[in-house]
Structures are given as C-alpha cells and as structure tokens.
C-alpha positions in Angstrom: 28.7 48.5 78.4 27.0 46.8 75.9 26.7 42.3 75.5 27.1 42.3 71.5 23.6 41.1 70.6 22.2 42.7 68.1 18.8 44.8 68.9 18.3 46.4 65.6 20.2 46.9 62.4 19.8 50.8 61.4 21.3 53.1 58.9 23.3 56.2 58.7 20.8 58.9 56.9 23.1 62.0 57.4 26.5 62.6 58.2 27.8 66.4 59.2 31.0 67.5 59.3 32.5 69.4 62.3 36.0 70.5 61.3 37.4 67.2 62.4 34.5 65.9 63.9 31.2 64.9 62.5 27.4 64.7 63.7 25.5 61.6 62.3 21.9 61.0 62.7 21.3 57.2 63.1 17.6 55.8 61.9 17.2 53.4 64.5 14.5 50.9 62.5 12.9 48.5 64.9 15.0 49.6 67.8 12.8 50.3 71.0 13.8 53.7 71.9 11.0 54.1 74.7 13.7 54.1 77.4 16.2 55.5 75.9 16.9 59.3 77.2 18.9 62.2 75.9 22.8 61.2 77.1 22.6 57.4 76.5 24.9 55.3 75.2 24.0 52.9 71.6 27.0 51.0 70.2 26.4 51.5 66.7 28.4 48.7 64.9 30.3 48.3 67.7 31.4 52.2 69.0 29.8 53.3 71.4 28.1 56.7 70.9 25.9 59.3 73.1 22.6 60.6 71.9 22.6 64.1 71.7 19.6 64.2 69.6 16.5 62.2 69.8 13.7 62.2 67.2 10.8 59.8 66.8 12.7 57.4 64.6 15.9 57.6 65.2 18.8 59.8 67.2 21.8 62.0 66.6 25.6 61.7 67.7 28.8 63.2 67.4 32.0 61.4 66.8 35.2 62.6 67.4 38.1 62.6 65.1 39.8 60.3 67.4 37.2 57.7 66.9 36.7 58.7 62.9 40.7 57.6 62.6 40.8 54.5 64.7 37.0 53.1 63.3 35.8 52.0 60.1 33.6 55.1 60.7 36.1 56.7 58.2 34.4 54.5 55.2 30.4 55.2 56.6 28.1 57.1 54.0 24.9 57.4 54.1 22.7 54.7 53.4 24.8 52.8 55.0 23.2 49.8 57.3 25.0 49.6 61.0 24.9 47.1 63.7 22.7 48.6 66.9 22.3 47.8 70.6 21.3 49.8 73.7 23.5 49.9 76.9 22.9 46.6 78.9 21.1 47.4 82.3 21.5 45.5 85.9 18.7 43.1 84.4 19.9 42.8 81.3 20.6 38.6 79.9 24.4 38.4 79.0 23.8 36.7 75.9 27.0 37.3 74.4 30.3 39.2 76.3 30.9 42.3 77.8 31.3 44.9 75.2 33.1 48.3 76.1 32.1 50.1 72.5 35.6 51.1 72.3 37.0 49.5 69.1 40.7 48.2 69.5 41.4 48.3 66.1 40.1 47.6 62.3 40.1 44.3 60.5 40.1 43.1 56.9 37.7 40.3 55.5 40.1 37.8 54.0 37.2 35.0 52.8 33.7 34.3 53.3 32.9 30.6 52.2 29.4 28.7 52.2 29.3 26.4 55.4 25.7 24.2 54.7 23.2 27.1 56.1 25.8 29.1 58.0 28.7 30.9 56.8 32.4 30.5 57.7 34.2 34.3 57.7 38.0 34.9 57.9 39.2 38.1 59.3 42.6 39.1 59.5 43.5 41.5 62.7 45.8 44.0 63.4 49.2 42.0 64.4 49.2 43.7 67.5 45.8 42.8 68.4 46.2 38.8 67.5 48.1 38.0 71.1 44.4 38.6 72.7 42.3 36.3 70.2 42.3 32.3 71.1 40.4 29.8 69.9 36.7 29.2 71.5 37.0 32.5 72.6 34.8 36.1 72.4 35.6 38.7 69.7 33.6 41.6 69.1 33.0 42.5 65.1 31.5 45.6 64.2 29.2 44.9 67.6 28.2 41.3 67.2 29.9 39.1 69.8 31.0 35.6 68.1 33.1 32.9 69.3 36.5 32.6 67.2 36.7 28.9 65.8 40.2 28.8 65.2 43.2 31.4 64.8 46.6 31.9 63.6 48.1 34.5 64.4 46.3 37.2 63.6 44.1 35.6 61.4 41.0 34.1 63.0 38.1 32.2 61.3 34.0 32.5 62.5 31.1 30.5 62.0 28.0 32.6 61.3 24.8 31.2 62.1 21.7 32.0 60.0 20.1 34.0 63.0 23.0 36.2 63.1 23.1 36.5 59.2 19.6 37.7 59.5 19.3 39.7 62.7 23.0 41.9 62.2 24.8 42.9 59.0 27.1 40.3 58.5 25.0 39.0 55.9 26.6 42.0 53.6 30.2 40.9 54.8 32.5 40.3 51.7 36.2 39.8 51.1 37.8 43.1 51.6 35.0 44.7 54.1 36.7 46.3 57.0 35.6 46.1 60.1 35.6 47.2 63.7 36.8 44.7 66.2 37.1 44.6 70.4 39.0 42.1 72.1 37.4 40.4 75.0 38.5 43.0 77.7 39.3 39.2 80.6 42.1 39.1 78.0 43.6 42.4 78.0 43.4 42.3 81.9 44.9 38.8 82.8 47.8 40.1 80.2 48.4 43.1 82.4 47.8 41.1 86.0 50.2 38.0 84.7 53.0 40.8 83.3 53.6 41.7 87.2 53.7 45.1 86.5 53.0 47.4 89.3 53.5 51.3 90.3 53.2 50.7 94.0 52.3 47.3 96.5 50.5 48.2 99.9 49.9 46.2 102.1 46.9 46.2 104.2 47.1 46.9 107.6 45.3 47.8 110.7 46.9 51.4 110.3 46.0 52.0 106.9 42.0 50.9 107.3 41.7 52.7 110.5 43.2 55.9 108.0 40.1 55.4 105.8 37.1 54.8 108.4 37.2 50.9 107.9 37.6 50.1 111.6 37.6 52.8 114.8 
C-alpha cells in the first residue's frame, strides 16, 4: 500500500525486453533506499513494482505484459522521469489517501491552465471509471494523491499547487499526455456493498463459534 505522497522523481535508465515482458532499471535520485530490501514494493508513477535487484543509486524491476498493456508503461523510454514512493509502514503518516499501486485505467490530459501560482489540469478518464470519481474526492494520477475539484461524467479537474509541481512530474503535464489513474478503493468497496451482491449469507450462531474454536 502507498499514500500517493511522492518522495522523489526518478528516471528510467534502461529497458530490457524479456519476451512479452520487460525488465526495467530506475534511477532513484534522492529517494532514501537505506531501508529497502530485495522484494520490497516501490510505486513508479503509480504502478506497484517489486525490486528484484538493488544498486547504490537505483533498482531493477520486472514489468509484466499485463502491466505494460494497462498503464502508460507502454509509452516509457529511457530518460523518462517517473514519480517514486516506497510502500507505507505502520508508522507512516497517511498524508494522501490509501493507494494500492494497481492502475485502473489510462487517462488523457485535455487542458492545462495557469491559475495564479497553481496550475489547473483537466483529465478525461475511461468512461468505466467515471462513476468512481467524485468532486472533493480522492484520485491517484501517476502515483500522486490529488483532490478532485469538479467532475463532469468521466472528465475531472484538478488544482496543482506549486509544491506538487516542484516535487512530481506533473510540472511536465501537457495536453494530450496519457497518465495512470487509480480511483479511490473506498468507492469500489462502497459500490460492491450497495449493490447488494452476495454469494453467501452466513449467520453467526453458537454452533459456528464452537466449530471455529471461538468458544468451548
């Protein structure tokens, strides 16, 4: 799990084709890797990747064909900057919102407009994701936890403050750019709950508690 608070801007330094998959090297720049171990998860522009090889200034990760087809990773090349965040720990401050690193779809930047020192960005999400996006709700864009200003169908607006522009790749966002999107997982669970779909209803009885050892 992640929070959507970006810790560093890294760079793709190598992409090695492995059949339908890839092995990718990411330079981690200022990201503190002292507590990262082999097999740990790191979010790369919103995609949860497993570190399969660690180096002093970066790490290697395997990227499956499924991930390539469902994210903007199909458009990445060497020297591409990426947002980086290490997986959260029990003591991590949850400054953003709960992010899984499992991308739901690819969006497209429709507009970019200066607004004082901030920037307003309008993004079009896949139509299937529109129902999960709510005004003043949370969304993850290329790994960045953001608050939705307004929404119209599957098109939503964001206000990007100077700090976020400085500390993430969002300063490079221009019209036509594709971005990874992950909707708020709470919205997904609420949809499932409110749909009333249940495969089985089990009543908690004394016999059931005895069967599973809760009472004797």
